PDB file with one MODEL, atoms N, CA, C and O in Angstrom:
MODEL        1
ATOM      1  N   UNK A   1      23.136 -76.263  71.467  1.00  0.00           N
ATOM      2  CA  UNK A   1      22.151 -75.580  70.652  1.00  0.00           C
ATOM      3  C   UNK A   1      20.898 -76.444  70.534  1.00  0.00           C
ATOM      4  O   UNK A   1      20.978 -77.631  70.219  1.00  0.00           O
ATOM      5  N   UNK A   2      19.762 -75.847  70.785  1.00  0.00           N
ATOM      6  CA  UNK A   2      18.501 -76.568  70.721  1.00  0.00           C
ATOM      7  C   UNK A   2      17.875 -76.405  69.346  1.00  0.00           C
ATOM      8  O   UNK A   2      18.013 -75.351  68.725  1.00  0.00           O
ATOM      9  N   UNK A   3      17.176 -77.453  68.854  1.00  0.00           N
ATOM     10  CA  UNK A   3      16.536 -77.327  67.542  1.00  0.00           C
ATOM     11  C   UNK A   3      15.397 -76.310  67.589  1.00  0.00           C
ATOM     12  O   UNK A   3      14.673 -76.210  68.580  1.00  0.00           O
ATOM     13  N   UNK A   4      15.258 -75.565  66.509  1.00  0.00           N
ATOM     14  CA  UNK A   4      14.185 -74.589  66.415  1.00  0.00           C
ATOM     15  C   UNK A   4      12.851 -75.253  66.120  1.00  0.00           C
ATOM     16  O   UNK A   4      12.790 -76.436  65.786  1.00  0.00           O
ATOM     17  N   UNK A   5      11.798 -74.486  66.246  1.00  0.00           N
ATOM     18  CA  UNK A   5      10.443 -74.963  65.991  1.00  0.00           C
ATOM     19  C   UNK A   5      10.119 -74.764  64.517  1.00  0.00           C
ATOM     20  O   UNK A   5      10.357 -73.689  63.966  1.00  0.00           O
ATOM     21  N   UNK A   6       9.579 -75.790  63.881  1.00  0.00           N
ATOM     22  CA  UNK A   6       9.172 -75.721  62.475  1.00  0.00           C
ATOM     23  C   UNK A   6       7.660 -75.590  62.346  1.00  0.00           C
ATOM     24  O   UNK A   6       7.169 -74.890  61.460  1.00  0.00           O
ATOM     25  N   UNK A   7       6.910 -76.271  63.239  1.00  0.00           N
ATOM     26  CA  UNK A   7       5.445 -76.229  63.211  1.00  0.00           C
ATOM     27  C   UNK A   7       4.913 -76.232  64.633  1.00  0.00           C
ATOM     28  O   UNK A   7       5.526 -76.808  65.532  1.00  0.00           O
ATOM     29  N   UNK A   8       3.761 -75.581  64.838  1.00  0.00           N
ATOM     30  CA  UNK A   8       3.089 -75.618  66.138  1.00  0.00           C
ATOM     31  C   UNK A   8       1.590 -75.727  65.907  1.00  0.00           C
ATOM     32  O   UNK A   8       1.026 -75.057  65.042  1.00  0.00           O
ATOM     33  N   UNK A   9       0.954 -76.592  66.705  1.00  0.00           N
ATOM     34  CA  UNK A   9      -0.493 -76.760  66.659  1.00  0.00           C
ATOM     35  C   UNK A   9      -1.027 -76.679  68.082  1.00  0.00           C
ATOM     36  O   UNK A   9      -0.727 -77.545  68.903  1.00  0.00           O
ATOM     37  N   UNK A  10      -1.824 -75.641  68.387  1.00  0.00           N
ATOM     38  CA  UNK A  10      -2.422 -75.541  69.717  1.00  0.00           C
ATOM     39  C   UNK A  10      -3.546 -76.565  69.894  1.00  0.00           C
ATOM     40  O   UNK A  10      -4.290 -76.847  68.955  1.00  0.00           O
ATOM     41  N   UNK A  11      -3.661 -77.112  71.085  1.00  0.00           N
ATOM     42  CA  UNK A  11      -4.717 -78.068  71.424  1.00  0.00           C
ATOM     43  C   UNK A  11      -5.665 -77.439  72.439  1.00  0.00           C
ATOM     44  O   UNK A  11      -5.285 -76.524  73.169  1.00  0.00           O
ATOM     45  N   UNK A  12      -6.904 -77.936  72.480  1.00  0.00           N
ATOM     46  CA  UNK A  12      -7.919 -77.389  73.375  1.00  0.00           C
ATOM     47  C   UNK A  12      -7.566 -77.537  74.849  1.00  0.00           C
ATOM     48  O   UNK A  12      -8.112 -76.817  75.685  1.00  0.00           O
ATOM     49  N   UNK A  13      -6.667 -78.452  75.182  1.00  0.00           N
ATOM     50  CA  UNK A  13      -6.259 -78.651  76.587  1.00  0.00           C
ATOM     51  C   UNK A  13      -5.080 -77.755  76.980  1.00  0.00           C
ATOM     52  O   UNK A  13      -4.426 -77.997  77.994  1.00  0.00           O
ATOM     53  N   UNK A  14      -4.811 -76.723  76.180  1.00  0.00           N
ATOM     54  CA  UNK A  14      -3.721 -75.773  76.432  1.00  0.00           C
ATOM     55  C   UNK A  14      -2.344 -76.432  76.357  1.00  0.00           C
ATOM     56  O   UNK A  14      -1.419 -76.064  77.082  1.00  0.00           O
ATOM     57  N   UNK A  15      -2.235 -77.399  75.477  1.00  0.00           N
ATOM     58  CA  UNK A  15      -0.925 -77.951  75.148  1.00  0.00           C
ATOM     59  C   UNK A  15      -0.635 -77.579  73.695  1.00  0.00           C
ATOM     60  O   UNK A  15      -1.522 -77.152  72.955  1.00  0.00           O
ATOM     61  N   UNK A  16       0.619 -77.751  73.310  1.00  0.00           N
ATOM     62  CA  UNK A  16       1.047 -77.442  71.950  1.00  0.00           C
ATOM     63  C   UNK A  16       1.735 -78.657  71.356  1.00  0.00           C
ATOM     64  O   UNK A  16       2.656 -79.206  71.961  1.00  0.00           O
ATOM     65  N   UNK A  17       1.301 -79.080  70.187  1.00  0.00           N
ATOM     66  CA  UNK A  17       2.040 -80.086  69.445  1.00  0.00           C
ATOM     67  C   UNK A  17       3.075 -79.338  68.622  1.00  0.00           C
ATOM     68  O   UNK A  17       2.756 -78.380  67.918  1.00  0.00           O
ATOM     69  N   UNK A  18       4.317 -79.786  68.721  1.00  0.00           N
ATOM     70  CA  UNK A  18       5.427 -79.077  68.108  1.00  0.00           C
ATOM     71  C   UNK A  18       6.224 -80.032  67.229  1.00  0.00           C
ATOM     72  O   UNK A  18       6.491 -81.170  67.614  1.00  0.00           O
ATOM     73  N   UNK A  19       6.601 -79.557  66.042  1.00  0.00           N
ATOM     74  CA  UNK A  19       7.541 -80.278  65.186  1.00  0.00           C
ATOM     75  C   UNK A  19       8.799 -79.424  65.128  1.00  0.00           C
ATOM     76  O   UNK A  19       8.752 -78.247  64.771  1.00  0.00           O
ATOM     77  N   UNK A  20       9.917 -80.034  65.483  1.00  0.00           N
ATOM     78  CA  UNK A  20      11.184 -79.318  65.528  1.00  0.00           C
ATOM     79  C   UNK A  20      11.939 -79.454  64.200  1.00  0.00           C
ATOM     80  O   UNK A  20      11.626 -80.316  63.379  1.00  0.00           O
ATOM     81  N   UNK A  21      12.918 -78.604  64.009  1.00  0.00           N
ATOM     82  CA  UNK A  21      13.701 -78.615  62.773  1.00  0.00           C
ATOM     83  C   UNK A  21      14.416 -79.940  62.535  1.00  0.00           C
ATOM     84  O   UNK A  21      14.716 -80.285  61.392  1.00  0.00           O
ATOM     85  N   UNK A  22      14.689 -80.683  63.602  1.00  0.00           N
ATOM     86  CA  UNK A  22      15.356 -81.981  63.456  1.00  0.00           C
ATOM     87  C   UNK A  22      14.360 -83.117  63.209  1.00  0.00           C
ATOM     88  O   UNK A  22      14.747 -84.285  63.167  1.00  0.00           O
ATOM     89  N   UNK A  23      13.065 -82.773  63.045  1.00  0.00           N
ATOM     90  CA  UNK A  23      12.034 -83.768  62.751  1.00  0.00           C
ATOM     91  C   UNK A  23      11.332 -84.338  63.972  1.00  0.00           C
ATOM     92  O   UNK A  23      10.333 -85.044  63.829  1.00  0.00           O
ATOM     93  N   UNK A  24      11.829 -84.050  65.173  1.00  0.00           N
ATOM     94  CA  UNK A  24      11.179 -84.551  66.392  1.00  0.00           C
ATOM     95  C   UNK A  24       9.782 -83.961  66.529  1.00  0.00           C
ATOM     96  O   UNK A  24       9.550 -82.794  66.214  1.00  0.00           O
ATOM     97  N   UNK A  25       8.856 -84.792  67.006  1.00  0.00           N
ATOM     98  CA  UNK A  25       7.507 -84.345  67.326  1.00  0.00           C
ATOM     99  C   UNK A  25       7.367 -84.395  68.838  1.00  0.00           C
ATOM    100  O   UNK A  25       7.628 -85.422  69.465  1.00  0.00           O
ATOM    101  N   UNK A  26       6.947 -83.264  69.422  1.00  0.00           N
ATOM    102  CA  UNK A  26       6.873 -83.171  70.879  1.00  0.00           C
ATOM    103  C   UNK A  26       5.587 -82.481  71.269  1.00  0.00           C
ATOM    104  O   UNK A  26       4.957 -81.812  70.450  1.00  0.00           O
ATOM    105  N   UNK A  27       5.192 -82.645  72.535  1.00  0.00           N
ATOM    106  CA  UNK A  27       4.030 -81.943  73.079  1.00  0.00           C
ATOM    107  C   UNK A  27       4.485 -81.139  74.294  1.00  0.00           C
ATOM    108  O   UNK A  27       5.216 -81.632  75.153  1.00  0.00           O
ATOM    109  N   UNK A  28       4.031 -79.888  74.338  1.00  0.00           N
ATOM    110  CA  UNK A  28       4.373 -78.987  75.430  1.00  0.00           C
ATOM    111  C   UNK A  28       3.095 -78.596  76.153  1.00  0.00           C
ATOM    112  O   UNK A  28       2.238 -77.914  75.590  1.00  0.00           O
ATOM    113  N   UNK A  29       2.968 -79.031  77.406  1.00  0.00           N
ATOM    114  CA  UNK A  29       1.808 -78.699  78.235  1.00  0.00           C
ATOM    115  C   UNK A  29       2.030 -77.316  78.837  1.00  0.00           C
ATOM    116  O   UNK A  29       2.941 -77.132  79.644  1.00  0.00           O
ATOM    117  N   UNK A  30       1.205 -76.345  78.453  1.00  0.00           N
ATOM    118  CA  UNK A  30       1.362 -74.972  78.927  1.00  0.00           C
ATOM    119  C   UNK A  30       0.554 -74.687  80.185  1.00  0.00           C
ATOM    120  O   UNK A  30       0.728 -73.629  80.791  1.00  0.00           O
ATOM    121  N   UNK A  31      -0.327 -75.601  80.600  1.00  0.00           N
ATOM    122  CA  UNK A  31      -1.189 -75.353  81.764  1.00  0.00           C
ATOM    123  C   UNK A  31      -0.425 -74.937  83.018  1.00  0.00           C
ATOM    124  O   UNK A  31      -0.881 -74.025  83.709  1.00  0.00           O
ATOM    125  N   UNK A  32       0.707 -75.551  83.352  1.00  0.00           N
ATOM    126  CA  UNK A  32       1.408 -75.166  84.579  1.00  0.00           C
ATOM    127  C   UNK A  32       1.932 -73.726  84.580  1.00  0.00           C
ATOM    128  O   UNK A  32       2.281 -73.201  85.638  1.00  0.00           O
ATOM    129  N   UNK A  33       1.991 -73.092  83.429  1.00  0.00           N
ATOM    130  CA  UNK A  33       2.592 -71.765  83.324  1.00  0.00           C
ATOM    131  C   UNK A  33       1.563 -70.639  83.191  1.00  0.00           C
ATOM    132  O   UNK A  33       1.925 -69.465  83.261  1.00  0.00           O
ATOM    133  N   UNK A  34       0.286 -70.985  83.001  1.00  0.00           N
ATOM    134  CA  UNK A  34      -0.727 -69.980  82.679  1.00  0.00           C
ATOM    135  C   UNK A  34      -1.145 -69.088  83.847  1.00  0.00           C
ATOM    136  O   UNK A  34      -1.913 -68.146  83.651  1.00  0.00           O
ATOM    137  N   UNK A  35      -0.661 -69.362  85.041  1.00  0.00           N
ATOM    138  CA  UNK A  35      -0.970 -68.512  86.199  1.00  0.00           C
ATOM    139  C   UNK A  35       0.179 -67.573  86.552  1.00  0.00           C
ATOM    140  O   UNK A  35       0.149 -66.920  87.595  1.00  0.00           O
ATOM    141  N   UNK A  36       1.195 -67.503  85.685  1.00  0.00           N
ATOM    142  CA  UNK A  36       2.386 -66.729  86.006  1.00  0.00           C
ATOM    143  C   UNK A  36       2.705 -65.687  84.937  1.00  0.00           C
ATOM    144  O   UNK A  36       2.643 -65.963  83.739  1.00  0.00           O
ATOM    145  N   UNK A  37       3.046 -64.493  85.397  1.00  0.00           N
ATOM    146  CA  UNK A  37       3.575 -63.440  84.536  1.00  0.00           C
ATOM    147  C   UNK A  37       2.807 -63.227  83.245  1.00  0.00           C
ATOM    148  O   UNK A  37       1.577 -63.206  83.229  1.00  0.00           O
ATOM    149  N   UNK A  38       3.560 -63.070  82.162  1.00  0.00           N
ATOM    150  CA  UNK A  38       2.947 -62.786  80.860  1.00  0.00           C
ATOM    151  C   UNK A  38       2.088 -63.935  80.350  1.00  0.00           C
ATOM    152  O   UNK A  38       1.226 -63.734  79.495  1.00  0.00           O
ATOM    153  N   UNK A  39       2.316 -65.130  80.867  1.00  0.00           N
ATOM    154  CA  UNK A  39       1.545 -66.282  80.404  1.00  0.00           C
ATOM    155  C   UNK A  39       0.072 -66.186  80.789  1.00  0.00           C
ATOM    156  O   UNK A  39      -0.765 -66.861  80.190  1.00  0.00           O
ATOM    157  N   UNK A  40      -0.259 -65.351  81.784  1.00  0.00           N
ATOM    158  CA  UNK A  40      -1.664 -65.154  82.159  1.00  0.00           C
ATOM    159  C   UNK A  40      -2.484 -64.662  80.974  1.00  0.00           C
ATOM    160  O   UNK A  40      -3.686 -64.914  80.903  1.00  0.00           O
ATOM    161  N   UNK A  41      -1.850 -63.969  80.054  1.00  0.00           N
ATOM    162  CA  UNK A  41      -2.528 -63.454  78.861  1.00  0.00           C
ATOM    163  C   UNK A  41      -3.051 -64.573  77.968  1.00  0.00           C
ATOM    164  O   UNK A  41      -3.902 -64.336  77.110  1.00  0.00           O
ATOM    165  N   UNK A  42      -2.549 -65.787  78.162  1.00  0.00           N
ATOM    166  CA  UNK A  42      -2.910 -66.910  77.300  1.00  0.00           C
ATOM    167  C   UNK A  42      -3.974 -67.819  77.910  1.00  0.00           C
ATOM    168  O   UNK A  42      -4.304 -68.853  77.329  1.00  0.00           O
ATOM    169  N   UNK A  43      -4.512 -67.453  79.063  1.00  0.00           N
ATOM    170  CA  UNK A  43      -5.522 -68.298  79.714  1.00  0.00           C
ATOM    171  C   UNK A  43      -6.828 -68.341  78.923  1.00  0.00           C
ATOM    172  O   UNK A  43      -7.617 -69.273  79.079  1.00  0.00           O
ATOM    173  N   UNK A  44      -7.058 -67.349  78.085  1.00  0.00           N
ATOM    174  CA  UNK A  44      -8.216 -67.335  77.207  1.00  0.00           C
ATOM    175  C   UNK A  44      -7.869 -68.171  75.974  1.00  0.00           C
ATOM    176  O   UNK A  44      -6.894 -67.883  75.279  1.00  0.00           O
ATOM    177  N   UNK A  45      -8.671 -69.208  75.703  1.00  0.00           N
ATOM    178  CA  UNK A  45      -8.328 -70.110  74.603  1.00  0.00           C
ATOM    179  C   UNK A  45      -8.286 -69.389  73.257  1.00  0.00           C
ATOM    180  O   UNK A  45      -7.506 -69.766  72.382  1.00  0.00           O
ATOM    181  N   UNK A  46      -9.106 -68.369  73.081  1.00  0.00           N
ATOM    182  CA  UNK A  46      -9.082 -67.624  71.818  1.00  0.00           C
ATOM    183  C   UNK A  46      -7.710 -66.996  71.589  1.00  0.00           C
ATOM    184  O   UNK A  46      -7.254 -66.915  70.448  1.00  0.00           O
ATOM    185  N   UNK A  47      -7.058 -66.558  72.636  1.00  0.00           N
ATOM    186  CA  UNK A  47      -5.699 -66.029  72.525  1.00  0.00           C
ATOM    187  C   UNK A  47      -4.692 -67.162  72.356  1.00  0.00           C
ATOM    188  O   UNK A  47      -3.806 -67.095  71.505  1.00  0.00           O
ATOM    189  N   UNK A  48      -4.836 -68.197  73.170  1.00  0.00           N
ATOM    190  CA  UNK A  48      -3.891 -69.304  73.144  1.00  0.00           C
ATOM    191  C   UNK A  48      -3.806 -69.958  71.768  1.00  0.00           C
ATOM    192  O   UNK A  48      -2.716 -70.289  71.302  1.00  0.00           O
ATOM    193  N   UNK A  49      -4.950 -70.144  71.121  1.00  0.00           N
ATOM    194  CA  UNK A  49      -4.966 -70.882  69.852  1.00  0.00           C
ATOM    195  C   UNK A  49      -4.317 -70.116  68.698  1.00  0.00           C
ATOM    196  O   UNK A  49      -4.169 -70.660  67.604  1.00  0.00           O
ATOM    197  N   UNK A  50      -3.930 -68.867  68.929  1.00  0.00           N
ATOM    198  CA  UNK A  50      -3.264 -68.096  67.875  1.00  0.00           C
ATOM    199  C   UNK A  50      -1.734 -68.238  67.930  1.00  0.00           C
ATOM    200  O   UNK A  50      -1.006 -67.403  67.393  1.00  0.00           O
ATOM    201  N   UNK A  51      -1.266 -69.288  68.576  1.00  0.00           N
ATOM    202  CA  UNK A  51       0.177 -69.565  68.609  1.00  0.00           C
ATOM    203  C   UNK A  51       0.674 -69.757  67.179  1.00  0.00           C
ATOM    204  O   UNK A  51      -0.014 -70.333  66.337  1.00  0.00           O
ATOM    205  N   UNK A  52       1.878 -69.263  66.925  1.00  0.00           N
ATOM    206  CA  UNK A  52       2.460 -69.407  65.591  1.00  0.00           C
ATOM    207  C   UNK A  52       3.983 -69.505  65.706  1.00  0.00           C
ATOM    208  O   UNK A  52       4.573 -69.138  66.722  1.00  0.00           O
ATOM    209  N   UNK A  53       4.589 -70.000  64.658  1.00  0.00           N
ATOM    210  CA  UNK A  53       6.045 -70.073  64.598  1.00  0.00           C
ATOM    211  C   UNK A  53       6.572 -68.713  64.146  1.00  0.00           C
ATOM    212  O   UNK A  53       6.082 -68.133  63.178  1.00  0.00           O
ATOM    213  N   UNK A  54       7.564 -68.224  64.855  1.00  0.00           N
ATOM    214  CA  UNK A  54       8.260 -66.989  64.489  1.00  0.00           C
ATOM    215  C   UNK A  54       9.746 -67.255  64.626  1.00  0.00           C
ATOM    216  O   UNK A  54      10.231 -67.599  65.704  1.00  0.00           O
ATOM    217  N   UNK A  55      10.454 -67.096  63.541  1.00  0.00           N
ATOM    218  CA  UNK A  55      11.874 -67.424  63.494  1.00  0.00           C
ATOM    219  C   UNK A  55      12.040 -68.885  63.884  1.00  0.00           C
ATOM    220  O   UNK A  55      11.689 -69.756  63.088  1.00  0.00           O
ATOM    221  N   UNK A  56      12.556 -69.196  65.063  1.00  0.00           N
ATOM    222  CA  UNK A  56      12.781 -70.597  65.427  1.00  0.00           C
ATOM    223  C   UNK A  56      12.014 -70.998  66.680  1.00  0.00           C
ATOM    224  O   UNK A  56      12.345 -71.997  67.319  1.00  0.00           O
ATOM    225  N   UNK A  57      10.981 -70.219  67.035  1.00  0.00           N
ATOM    226  CA  UNK A  57      10.254 -70.525  68.252  1.00  0.00           C
ATOM    227  C   UNK A  57       8.770 -70.204  68.108  1.00  0.00           C
ATOM    228  O   UNK A  57       8.280 -70.018  66.994  1.00  0.00           O
ATOM    229  N   UNK A  58       8.056 -70.139  69.224  1.00  0.00           N
ATOM    230  CA  UNK A  58       6.609 -69.933  69.241  1.00  0.00           C
ATOM    231  C   UNK A  58       6.304 -68.563  69.825  1.00  0.00           C
ATOM    232  O   UNK A  58       6.921 -68.148  70.806  1.00  0.00           O
ATOM    233  N   UNK A  59       5.341 -67.855  69.213  1.00  0.00           N
ATOM    234  CA  UNK A  59       4.928 -66.570  69.747  1.00  0.00           C
ATOM    235  C   UNK A  59       3.423 -66.396  69.605  1.00  0.00           C
ATOM    236  O   UNK A  59       2.759 -67.102  68.846  1.00  0.00           O
ATOM    237  N   UNK A  60       2.907 -65.430  70.365  1.00  0.00           N
ATOM    238  CA  UNK A  60       1.497 -65.058  70.341  1.00  0.00           C
ATOM    239  C   UNK A  60       1.395 -63.549  70.142  1.00  0.00           C
ATOM    240  O   UNK A  60       2.349 -62.814  70.396  1.00  0.00           O
ATOM    241  N   UNK A  61       0.224 -63.092  69.682  1.00  0.00           N
ATOM    242  CA  UNK A  61      -0.022 -61.666  69.472  1.00  0.00           C
ATOM    243  C   UNK A  61       0.128 -60.859  70.751  1.00  0.00           C
ATOM    244  O   UNK A  61       0.466 -59.677  70.694  1.00  0.00           O
ATOM    245  N   UNK A  62      -0.113 -61.460  71.884  1.00  0.00           N
ATOM    246  CA  UNK A  62      -0.099 -60.768  73.175  1.00  0.00           C
ATOM    247  C   UNK A  62       1.304 -60.391  73.646  1.00  0.00           C
ATOM    248  O   UNK A  62       1.468 -59.910  74.767  1.00  0.00           O
ATOM    249  N   UNK A  63       2.297 -60.600  72.821  1.00  0.00           N
ATOM    250  CA  UNK A  63       3.660 -60.256  73.205  1.00  0.00           C
ATOM    251  C   UNK A  63       4.365 -61.364  73.971  1.00  0.00           C
ATOM    252  O   UNK A  63       5.409 -61.133  74.580  1.00  0.00           O
ATOM    253  N   UNK A  64       3.808 -62.548  73.946  1.00  0.00           N
ATOM    254  CA  UNK A  64       4.385 -63.692  74.642  1.00  0.00           C
ATOM    255  C   UNK A  64       5.144 -64.536  73.623  1.00  0.00           C
ATOM    256  O   UNK A  64       4.644 -64.804  72.531  1.00  0.00           O
ATOM    257  N   UNK A  65       6.347 -64.948  73.989  1.00  0.00           N
ATOM    258  CA  UNK A  65       7.071 -65.894  73.151  1.00  0.00           C
ATOM    259  C   UNK A  65       7.853 -66.851  74.047  1.00  0.00           C
ATOM    260  O   UNK A  65       8.056 -66.593  75.234  1.00  0.00           O
ATOM    261  N   UNK A  66       8.278 -67.939  73.462  1.00  0.00           N
ATOM    262  CA  UNK A  66       8.986 -68.978  74.204  1.00  0.00           C
ATOM    263  C   UNK A  66      10.394 -69.129  73.650  1.00  0.00           C
ATOM    264  O   UNK A  66      10.600 -69.059  72.438  1.00  0.00           O
ATOM    265  N   UNK A  67      11.339 -69.331  74.511  1.00  0.00           N
ATOM    266  CA  UNK A  67      12.709 -69.602  74.127  1.00  0.00           C
ATOM    267  C   UNK A  67      12.788 -71.037  73.589  1.00  0.00           C
ATOM    268  O   UNK A  67      12.157 -71.929  74.157  1.00  0.00           O
ATOM    269  N   UNK A  68      13.544 -71.282  72.511  1.00  0.00           N
ATOM    270  CA  UNK A  68      13.664 -72.656  71.988  1.00  0.00           C
ATOM    271  C   UNK A  68      14.143 -73.649  73.049  1.00  0.00           C
ATOM    272  O   UNK A  68      13.734 -74.810  73.040  1.00  0.00           O
ATOM    273  N   UNK A  69      14.996 -73.203  73.954  1.00  0.00           N
ATOM    274  CA  UNK A  69      15.467 -74.077  75.028  1.00  0.00           C
ATOM    275  C   UNK A  69      14.305 -74.491  75.927  1.00  0.00           C
ATOM    276  O   UNK A  69      14.202 -75.656  76.311  1.00  0.00           O
ATOM    277  N   UNK A  70      13.419 -73.530  76.267  1.00  0.00           N
ATOM    278  CA  UNK A  70      12.246 -73.824  77.084  1.00  0.00           C
ATOM    279  C   UNK A  70      11.357 -74.837  76.370  1.00  0.00           C
ATOM    280  O   UNK A  70      10.914 -75.814  76.973  1.00  0.00           O
ATOM    281  N   UNK A  71      11.099 -74.604  75.088  1.00  0.00           N
ATOM    282  CA  UNK A  71      10.239 -75.510  74.313  1.00  0.00           C
ATOM    283  C   UNK A  71      10.793 -76.926  74.373  1.00  0.00           C
ATOM    284  O   UNK A  71      10.046 -77.873  74.621  1.00  0.00           O
ATOM    285  N   UNK A  72      12.082 -77.078  74.151  1.00  0.00           N
ATOM    286  CA  UNK A  72      12.668 -78.415  74.115  1.00  0.00           C
ATOM    287  C   UNK A  72      12.713 -79.058  75.493  1.00  0.00           C
ATOM    288  O   UNK A  72      12.334 -80.218  75.649  1.00  0.00           O
ATOM    289  N   UNK A  73      13.171 -78.319  76.484  1.00  0.00           N
ATOM    290  CA  UNK A  73      13.343 -78.878  77.834  1.00  0.00           C
ATOM    291  C   UNK A  73      12.019 -79.231  78.504  1.00  0.00           C
ATOM    292  O   UNK A  73      11.953 -80.204  79.256  1.00  0.00           O
ATOM    293  N   UNK A  74      10.968 -78.459  78.247  1.00  0.00           N
ATOM    294  CA  UNK A  74       9.690 -78.665  78.925  1.00  0.00           C
ATOM    295  C   UNK A  74       8.725 -79.552  78.145  1.00  0.00           C
ATOM    296  O   UNK A  74       7.682 -79.938  78.675  1.00  0.00           O
ATOM    297  N   UNK A  75       9.047 -79.876  76.919  1.00  0.00           N
ATOM    298  CA  UNK A  75       8.152 -80.714  76.116  1.00  0.00           C
ATOM    299  C   UNK A  75       8.541 -82.186  76.231  1.00  0.00           C
ATOM    300  O   UNK A  75       9.633 -82.529  76.684  1.00  0.00           O
ATOM    301  N   UNK A  76       7.624 -83.031  75.811  1.00  0.00           N
ATOM    302  CA  UNK A  76       7.856 -84.476  75.850  1.00  0.00           C
ATOM    303  C   UNK A  76       7.672 -85.045  74.455  1.00  0.00           C
ATOM    304  O   UNK A  76       6.825 -84.573  73.696  1.00  0.00           O
ATOM    305  N   UNK A  77       8.463 -86.059  74.111  1.00  0.00           N
ATOM    306  CA  UNK A  77       8.323 -86.672  72.793  1.00  0.00           C
ATOM    307  C   UNK A  77       6.935 -87.271  72.590  1.00  0.00           C
ATOM    308  O   UNK A  77       6.336 -87.812  73.520  1.00  0.00           O
ATOM    309  N   UNK A  78       6.438 -87.166  71.372  1.00  0.00           N
ATOM    310  CA  UNK A  78       5.189 -87.819  70.994  1.00  0.00           C
ATOM    311  C   UNK A  78       5.570 -89.126  70.303  1.00  0.00           C
ATOM    312  O   UNK A  78       6.324 -89.143  69.331  1.00  0.00           O
ATOM    313  N   UNK A  79       5.037 -90.194  70.823  1.00  0.00           N
ATOM    314  CA  UNK A  79       5.300 -91.501  70.209  1.00  0.00           C
ATOM    315  C   UNK A  79       4.399 -91.676  68.999  1.00  0.00           C
ATOM    316  O   UNK A  79       3.185 -91.498  69.095  1.00  0.00           O
ATOM    317  N   UNK A  80       4.982 -92.020  67.867  1.00  0.00           N
ATOM    318  CA  UNK A  80       4.182 -92.292  66.673  1.00  0.00           C
ATOM    319  C   UNK A  80       3.389 -93.578  66.865  1.00  0.00           C
ATOM    320  O   UNK A  80       3.927 -94.605  67.278  1.00  0.00           O
ATOM    321  N   UNK A  81       2.118 -93.497  66.560  1.00  0.00           N
ATOM    322  CA  UNK A  81       1.254 -94.675  66.733  1.00  0.00           C
ATOM    323  C   UNK A  81       1.253 -95.522  65.485  1.00  0.00           C
ATOM    324  O   UNK A  81       0.584 -96.554  65.441  1.00  0.00           O
TER     325      UNK A  81
ENDMDL
END
């Protein structure tokens, strides 16, 4: 079972800073996915920046959402400075 998403902050470089339910802070780079399928809807930053937490994951108004497993597997830990 993967931890759910507690907070999400979109960045101008099309990455997402994510805080998980277990307290981990991670960054998910969405750029590699923006040329495929439903993710094309997020290439406009005005759409991308409306990312929000829904239940235990991330969703957008455009009908795009991410599986918690995808969020965890594709993101990288953020080192606290």
